[in-house]
C-alpha positions as CSV (number, residue, x, y, z in Angstrom):
1,M,0.0,-0.1,0.1
2,R,1.6,3.3,-0.9
3,F,2.0,5.9,1.8
4,R,-0.4,8.4,0.5
5,Q,-3.4,5.6,0.8
6,K,-2.1,4.9,4.2
7,L,-2.1,8.6,5.0
8,L,-5.8,8.7,3.2
9,L,-7.0,6.1,5.5
10,A,-5.5,7.4,8.7
11,M,-7.1,10.7,8.5
12,V,-10.5,9.1,7.5
13,W,-10.0,7.1,10.2
14,L,-9.2,9.6,12.9
15,L,-12.2,11.4,11.0
16,T,-14.3,8.5,11.6
17,L,-13.8,7.8,15.3
18,S,-13.7,11.2,16.6
19,Y,-16.7,12.5,15.0
20,G,-18.5,9.1,15.5
21,I,-17.7,8.9,19.0
22,G,-18.2,13.0,19.7
23,G,-21.5,12.7,18.1
24,V,-22.9,9.7,19.8
25,L,-21.8,11.0,23.0
26,L,-23.6,14.1,22.4
27,I,-26.8,12.6,21.0
28,S,-26.6,10.0,24.1
29,Q,-25.8,13.4,26.6
30,S,-28.9,14.9,25.1
31,F,-31.0,12.3,25.6
32,R,-30.0,11.6,28.9
33,S,-30.8,15.0,29.8
34,S,-34.4,14.7,28.0
35,L,-35.3,11.8,30.2
36,Q,-33.6,13.3,33.3
37,Q,-36.1,16.4,33.2
38,E,-39.1,14.4,32.4
39,K,-38.7,12.1,35.1
40,A,-38.4,14.9,37.2
41,T,-41.6,16.6,35.9
42,A,-43.5,13.1,36.2
43,V,-42.3,13.0,39.8
44,S,-43.4,16.3,40.7
45,S,-46.6,15.5,38.8
46,Y,-46.9,12.3,41.0
47,E,-46.3,13.9,44.2
48,M,-48.8,16.9,43.5
49,T,-51.7,14.2,42.8
50,L,-50.6,12.2,45.9
51,Q,-50.9,15.0,48.3
52,T,-54.0,16.0,46.5
53,V,-55.6,12.5,47.3
54,R,-54.0,12.6,51.1
55,L,-56.0,16.1,51.2
56,V,-58.8,14.9,50.0
57,N,-59.1,11.8,51.9
58,L,-58.6,13.8,55.2
59,V,-61.7,16.1,54.4
60,D,-64.0,13.3,52.9
61,I,-66.2,12.5,55.7
62,R,-68.0,9.7,54.2
63,Q,-65.1,7.7,53.2
64,D,-66.8,6.5,50.4
65,F,-64.0,7.7,48.1
66,S,-66.1,9.4,45.7
67,S,-64.7,12.7,46.6
68,I,-61.3,11.2,45.7
69,R,-62.7,10.3,42.4
70,T,-64.1,13.4,41.4
71,A,-60.9,15.2,41.9
72,L,-58.9,12.8,40.2
73,E,-61.3,13.2,36.9
74,R,-60.7,16.9,37.4
75,M,-56.9,16.6,37.7
76,D,-57.1,13.8,35.0
77,A,-58.5,16.1,32.3
78,V,-56.2,18.7,32.5
79,S,-53.2,16.7,32.9
80,D,-50.9,14.6,30.0
81,Q,-51.3,11.3,31.7
82,A,-51.0,8.5,29.5
83,G,-53.1,6.7,32.7
84,I,-53.9,6.5,36.3
85,Q,-55.3,4.4,38.9
86,L,-56.1,4.5,42.4
87,T,-56.8,0.7,44.0
88,K,-57.7,-0.5,47.5
89,D,-56.6,-4.1,48.0
90,G,-56.1,-4.8,44.4
91,E,-59.7,-3.0,43.6
92,A,-59.7,-0.1,41.6
93,I,-61.2,3.0,43.0
94,Y,-60.8,5.2,40.4
95,Q,-59.0,3.8,36.8
96,S,-58.7,6.5,33.6
97,G,-56.8,6.0,30.2
98,R,-54.4,3.0,29.8
99,P,-54.7,0.1,32.0
100,I,-51.8,-0.3,34.3
101,D,-51.1,-4.0,34.8
102,K,-47.5,-3.5,36.0
103,L,-47.5,-3.4,39.6
104,P,-44.6,-2.5,42.1
105,T,-42.4,-5.6,43.2
106,A,-41.9,-3.8,46.8
107,S,-43.1,-1.1,49.3
108,G,-42.8,2.7,48.9
109,S,-42.4,4.2,45.9
110,Q,-41.2,3.0,42.4
111,L,-40.3,4.5,39.1
112,L,-40.5,2.0,36.5
113,L,-39.4,2.4,32.6
114,F,-40.9,0.1,30.0
115,A,-41.9,0.0,26.2
116,E,-44.6,-1.5,24.6
117,G,-44.1,-2.1,20.8
118,S,-42.7,1.4,19.5
119,R,-44.1,3.5,22.7
120,H,-42.4,4.3,25.6
121,F,-43.8,5.0,28.8
122,L,-42.7,6.0,32.8
123,Q,-44.6,4.6,35.6
124,I,-44.5,5.7,39.0
125,S,-46.5,4.0,42.0
126,G,-46.7,4.1,45.6
127,P,-48.7,3.9,48.7
128,V,-51.2,6.6,49.8
129,Q,-51.1,7.4,53.3
130,T,-54.6,7.7,54.7
131,N,-56.5,7.7,58.1
132,D,-57.1,3.6,58.3
133,T,-57.8,2.4,54.8
134,P,-54.1,1.8,52.7
135,L,-54.4,2.5,48.8
136,Q,-52.1,2.7,46.2
137,L,-51.8,5.2,43.2
138,D,-49.9,4.4,39.9
139,I,-49.8,6.9,37.4
140,L,-48.8,6.4,33.7
141,Y,-46.8,8.8,31.7
142,E,-45.7,8.5,27.7
143,I,-42.3,9.4,27.2
144,T,-42.1,8.1,23.5
145,P,-41.4,12.0,22.2
146,I,-38.1,11.6,24.1
147,Y,-37.3,8.3,22.3
148,T,-38.7,9.6,19.2
149,A,-36.6,12.9,19.3
150,R,-33.4,10.6,19.8
151,A,-34.5,8.4,17.0
152,E,-35.1,11.3,14.4
153,Q,-31.2,12.7,16.0
154,L,-29.5,9.8,15.3
155,D,-31.2,9.5,11.3
156,T,-29.7,13.3,11.1
157,Y,-26.5,12.3,12.4
158,H,-26.2,9.2,10.3
159,R,-26.9,11.6,7.2
160,V,-24.7,14.1,8.2
161,F,-21.8,12.0,9.3
162,L,-22.2,10.3,5.7
163,G,-22.1,13.7,4.5
164,M,-18.9,14.2,6.5
165,L,-17.2,11.6,5.8
166,I,-17.6,11.8,1.9
167,L,-16.2,15.8,1.8
168,G,-13.9,14.6,4.7
169,G,-12.5,11.8,2.4
170,A,-11.9,14.2,-0.4
171,A,-10.6,16.7,1.6
172,A,-7.9,14.1,3.3
173,W,-7.3,12.9,-0.2
174,G,-6.4,16.3,-1.2
175,I,-4.3,17.1,1.6
176,A,-2.4,13.6,1.1
177,W,-1.7,14.4,-2.5
178,V,-0.3,17.6,-1.4
179,L,1.7,16.3,1.3
180,T,3.1,13.5,-0.5
181,R,3.6,14.9,-3.6
182,P,6.9,16.0,-3.0
183,L,7.7,12.1,-1.8
184,G,6.7,11.2,-5.5
185,K,9.2,13.7,-7.0
186,L,11.7,12.3,-4.9
187,S,11.1,9.1,-5.7
188,L,10.8,10.0,-9.7
189,T,14.1,11.6,-9.0
190,A,15.5,8.7,-7.5
191,R,14.5,6.5,-10.5
192,R,16.1,8.6,-12.7
193,L,19.3,8.7,-10.9
194,A,19.4,4.7,-10.6
195,A,18.7,4.6,-14.7
196,G,21.9,6.9,-15.1
197,K,20.7,10.2,-15.6
198,L,22.9,11.8,-13.2
199,D,21.4,15.4,-13.9
200,A,18.2,14.7,-12.3
201,R,17.5,16.7,-9.1
202,A,14.6,17.2,-7.2
203,K,14.5,20.4,-6.4
204,L,11.7,20.9,-4.1
205,Q,10.2,24.2,-2.9
206,A,8.9,23.7,0.4
207,R,10.3,24.7,3.3
208,D,9.4,22.0,6.1
209,E,10.7,19.0,6.8
210,V,10.4,17.3,3.8
211,G,11.7,20.4,1.5
212,Q,14.7,19.9,3.8
213,L,14.9,16.0,2.6
214,G,14.9,17.1,-0.7
215,A,17.5,19.7,-0.1
216,E,19.6,17.0,1.3
217,F,18.6,14.4,-1.3
218,D,20.0,16.8,-4.3
219,R,23.1,17.5,-2.4
220,M,23.7,14.0,-2.0
221,A,23.0,13.5,-5.6
222,E,25.2,16.6,-6.4
223,Q,28.0,14.7,-4.5
224,L,27.3,11.1,-5.9
225,S,27.1,12.8,-9.5
226,G,30.7,14.5,-9.0
227,T,31.9,10.9,-7.5
228,F,30.8,8.9,-10.2
229,T,31.9,11.7,-13.0
230,A,35.3,11.7,-11.3
231,Q,35.5,7.7,-11.5
232,Q,34.5,7.8,-15.1
233,E,37.4,10.3,-15.6
234,E,39.8,8.2,-13.4
235,M,38.9,4.8,-15.2
236,E,39.5,6.8,-18.8
237,R,42.7,7.6,-17.3
238,Q,43.6,4.4,-16.3
239,E,42.5,2.7,-19.4
240,Q,44.5,5.6,-21.1
241,F,47.3,5.2,-18.9
242,M,47.6,1.3,-19.6
243,G,47.4,1.8,-23.4
244,S,50.0,4.4,-23.1
245,F,52.0,1.9,-21.0
246,A,51.6,-0.7,-23.7
247,H,52.5,1.3,-26.2
248,E,55.6,2.3,-24.6
249,L,56.4,-1.2,-24.0
250,K,55.7,-2.4,-27.1
251,T,58.9,-0.4,-29.3
252,P,61.5,-1.3,-27.3
253,M,60.3,-4.6,-26.6
254,T,60.1,-5.2,-30.6
255,S,63.3,-3.7,-30.6
256,I,65.3,-6.0,-28.0
257,I,63.5,-9.0,-29.3
258,G,64.1,-8.4,-32.9
259,Y,67.9,-8.0,-32.1
260,A,68.2,-10.5,-29.9
261,D,67.2,-13.0,-32.5
262,L,69.5,-11.6,-34.8
263,L,72.3,-12.3,-31.8
264,R,70.9,-16.1,-31.4
265,G,71.2,-16.7,-35.3
266,Q,74.9,-15.8,-35.1
267,S,74.7,-14.1,-38.5
268,L,76.4,-10.9,-37.8
269,D,79.8,-9.7,-37.8
270,E,81.2,-8.5,-34.9
271,Q,80.7,-4.7,-35.1
272,E,77.2,-5.3,-36.0
273,A,77.0,-7.8,-33.2
274,Q,78.0,-4.9,-30.9
275,E,75.9,-2.7,-32.1
276,A,72.8,-4.6,-31.5
277,A,74.3,-5.5,-27.8
278,N,74.5,-1.6,-27.6
279,Y,70.7,-1.1,-28.6
280,I,69.3,-4.1,-26.5
281,F,71.2,-2.6,-23.6
282,S,70.1,1.1,-24.0
283,E,66.5,0.2,-24.3
284,G,67.0,-2.1,-21.6
285,K,68.0,0.7,-19.4
286,R,65.1,2.9,-20.8
287,L,62.5,0.1,-19.8
288,E,64.4,0.3,-16.4
289,A,63.8,3.8,-15.9
290,L,60.1,3.5,-17.1
291,S,59.6,0.6,-14.1
292,L,61.1,3.0,-11.4
293,K,59.1,6.1,-12.8
294,L,56.0,4.0,-12.3
295,L,57.1,2.7,-8.7
296,D,58.1,6.0,-7.7
297,L,54.2,7.4,-9.0
298,L,53.0,4.2,-7.0
299,L,54.9,5.1,-4.0
300,M,53.6,8.8,-4.1
301,K,50.1,7.5,-3.3
302,H,50.7,6.1,-0.3
303,Q,53.8,8.1,1.1
304,N,53.8,10.1,4.3
305,L,56.3,13.1,3.9
306,A,58.4,14.3,6.7
307,L,58.8,18.2,6.0
308,V,61.2,20.3,7.5
309,E,61.6,24.4,7.2
310,T,63.8,24.9,4.5
311,D,64.8,27.5,2.1
312,P,63.8,26.9,-1.2
313,A,66.4,30.0,-2.8
314,A,68.8,27.7,-1.3
315,L,67.8,24.3,-2.8
316,I,67.4,26.0,-6.7
317,S,70.8,28.0,-6.4
318,S,72.3,24.9,-5.5
319,L,70.8,22.9,-8.1
320,V,71.5,25.5,-10.8
321,T,74.9,25.8,-9.6
322,H,75.6,21.8,-10.0
323,L,73.8,22.0,-13.5
324,Q,75.5,25.0,-15.4
325,P,78.6,23.3,-16.7
326,V,76.2,20.2,-18.3
327,Y,73.9,22.8,-19.6
328,R,76.6,25.3,-20.9
329,E,77.8,22.1,-22.9
330,Q,74.9,22.2,-24.9
331,G,74.8,26.1,-25.4
332,I,72.2,26.8,-22.9
333,V,72.4,29.5,-20.3
334,L,70.7,28.7,-17.2
335,Q,70.5,31.3,-14.8
336,C,68.8,31.9,-11.4
337,R,67.4,34.9,-9.0
338,C,65.7,33.9,-6.1
339,E,64.5,35.8,-2.8
340,T,65.1,34.3,0.5
341,G,61.8,32.2,1.6
342,L,60.8,29.5,4.3
343,C,58.3,26.4,2.9
344,R,58.1,23.1,4.4
345,L,59.8,20.9,1.8
346,E,61.0,17.2,1.4
347,P,64.3,18.3,0.0
348,D,65.1,15.3,-2.2
349,L,61.4,15.1,-3.7
350,F,61.7,18.8,-4.2
351,S,65.0,18.7,-5.9
352,S,63.6,16.1,-8.0
353,V,60.8,18.5,-9.2
354,L,63.0,21.0,-10.2
355,T,65.3,18.7,-12.1
356,N,62.1,17.8,-13.9
357,L,61.0,21.0,-14.8
358,L,64.9,22.1,-15.8
359,D,65.4,18.7,-17.8
360,N,61.9,19.7,-19.7
361,A,63.1,23.1,-20.4
362,R,66.5,21.9,-22.1
363,K,64.8,19.6,-24.0
364,A,62.6,22.3,-25.5
365,L,66.0,24.5,-26.7
366,D,67.0,22.7,-30.0
367,H,70.3,24.7,-31.0
368,G,70.9,26.4,-27.1
369,G,69.1,29.2,-25.5
370,N,68.2,30.3,-22.1
371,I,66.5,29.3,-19.3
372,Y,65.7,31.4,-16.0
373,V,64.6,30.4,-12.8
374,L,62.8,33.1,-10.5
375,G,61.8,32.6,-7.0
376,K,59.4,35.4,-4.9
377,Q,57.2,35.5,-1.7
378,E,53.9,36.8,-2.6
379,D,50.5,36.6,-0.5
380,G,51.8,33.7,1.8
381,F,53.0,31.7,-0.9
382,Y,56.5,31.1,-2.5
383,L,56.4,31.1,-6.4
384,I,58.7,29.5,-8.4
385,Q,58.9,30.3,-12.3
386,V,61.3,28.5,-15.0
387,L,61.1,30.2,-18.2
388,D,62.7,28.9,-21.2
389,N,62.9,30.5,-24.8
390,G,62.2,27.1,-26.7
391,R,60.2,26.0,-29.5
392,G,56.9,26.4,-26.8
393,M,53.9,24.1,-26.9
394,P,50.0,24.7,-28.3
395,E,47.3,25.6,-26.1
396,E,45.7,22.4,-26.3
397,A,48.7,20.1,-24.9
398,I,48.6,22.4,-21.8
399,R,45.7,20.7,-20.3
400,H,47.3,17.1,-20.7
401,L,50.9,17.9,-19.6
402,T,50.6,15.9,-16.6
403,E,49.2,12.8,-17.8
404,A,51.2,9.9,-17.6
405,F,53.2,9.1,-20.7
406,Y,51.6,12.2,-22.4
407,R,54.2,14.2,-24.9
408,V,53.9,17.1,-26.8
409,D,56.3,15.7,-29.4
410,K,56.6,11.9,-29.3
411,S,59.2,11.7,-31.7
412,R,61.3,13.9,-29.8
413,S,60.5,12.9,-26.3
414,R,61.9,9.4,-27.0
415,A,64.5,9.9,-29.1
416,Q,65.9,12.0,-25.6
417,G,65.0,9.4,-23.4
418,G,61.7,10.5,-22.0
419,A,59.2,8.4,-20.9
420,G,56.1,11.1,-20.6
421,L,56.0,10.7,-16.4
422,G,58.4,13.3,-15.4
423,L,55.7,16.1,-15.1
424,T,53.1,13.5,-13.6
425,L,55.7,12.8,-10.8
426,C,56.0,16.7,-10.0
427,S,52.3,17.1,-9.8
428,R,52.3,14.6,-7.4
429,I,55.1,15.6,-5.3
430,L,53.6,18.9,-5.2
431,E,50.4,17.8,-4.2
432,L,51.9,16.4,-1.4
433,H,53.5,19.5,-0.6
434,K,50.0,21.2,-0.8
435,G,51.3,23.3,-3.9
436,T,50.3,23.9,-7.3
437,I,51.9,23.7,-10.7
438,T,50.7,25.9,-14.1
439,F,51.9,26.3,-17.5
440,A,52.2,29.1,-19.8
441,S,53.3,28.6,-23.6
442,R,53.2,30.1,-26.8
443,E,54.7,28.3,-30.3
444,G,58.1,29.6,-31.1
445,K,58.4,31.8,-28.1
446,G,59.0,29.4,-25.0
447,T,57.2,28.1,-21.7
448,C,56.9,29.5,-18.5
449,V,56.1,26.8,-15.6
450,T,55.1,28.1,-12.0
451,V,55.2,26.4,-8.8
452,S,53.5,27.4,-5.7
453,L,54.1,26.6,-2.5
454,P,52.6,27.6,0.8
455,S,55.2,29.8,2.7
456,A,55.9,28.9,6.5
457,E,56.2,30.7,9.8
458,P,59.5,30.5,11.2
459,G,60.4,27.9,13.8
460,V,57.2,25.9,13.1
461,E,57.5,22.1,11.7
462,G,54.9,20.2,9.7
463,G,54.1,17.2,8.1
464,A,52.0,16.0,5.4
465,E,49.0,14.2,5.9
């Protein structure tokens, strides 16, 4: 059973229960009140008749009850009694109206209610205290109008109740529909999400608890959508990674197998055999470097770094000084100008980042050129810029630079010994340092790589989580 139907039935049941009990209690209270009033009136009328009989009996000199009969006739003419009788030892002295055959079962005055067919009566019986003769006075009052009124009230109540039940049921259905409509939208949205429509949102406008539930549901859907999208992108990156990795292995492995087959066939002279062995060795070293790079990437995901307060300018100056002679032999001028700063770093990993960035800048210079390394403090960060005037990159390539195995110029990078993992490692290392790396480049003009690291307050040691 749907919640809307349950709510409708609950509201109709409550309406039926409350209105039913209330109406029955009201009619019952009205009937009891009318009956009590009728009893009080009958008792008062009976007492008055009883006192009249006693008074007439006291002044009746002949004691033949003629005066009493005359008095009762006169009273009966103006009263609304259904029947009256005065008896002596069971014999009627006076009787008028409906015969009275229900005699009291005990001494003293008694009040008796009974029904005959559809008529209802109230009988009051009691002894009459006289001088010497015991008498009994019985008076019968018809109270059918009270029961008739109750029956009419019940009939009217049943009709009104039926009408109220129909109207209340319609109103309850409308209220249930309004209250459960947001839940229906939530259910529909959930089904759409389950069907793969990640942009589905409930967007409830209500400000009550259901509206809050809808808002929380939409936030949850937004997070799930983001998580799912991120997982899809990660899966695509992994598939791309595996494809690139397989491609990276294919070329050297094909060459190694080919040259190894030539060596095994012993059809080469000494010089050719030496060249084949050298090629197998160089390709093997390249595969070894590739495996080490992949191992570094794997370790980066699970590594906790012990960061220490370090002056980046000192590390940069030391590395530049070490590399200047090597770069000078290739016609490259390597210079640096760095301000003193303080960051929390892992020196070896940070040096690896700088080495990769400088090596990429070197590879971008085909016939010599200039490489500048600048460092400065700015707004709570230490910025490091590596600039070159090499061949540059197209704008489309910049978005993929930190992807594994990506190369702007695949033939050049492979010839220069690259595996396309250097910038990926740099990006992971900087993430562990809570830093960022950005690229700007123009083809034929050069490239600028900017590394941003949070500055550290002196005397505070920290570690990456």
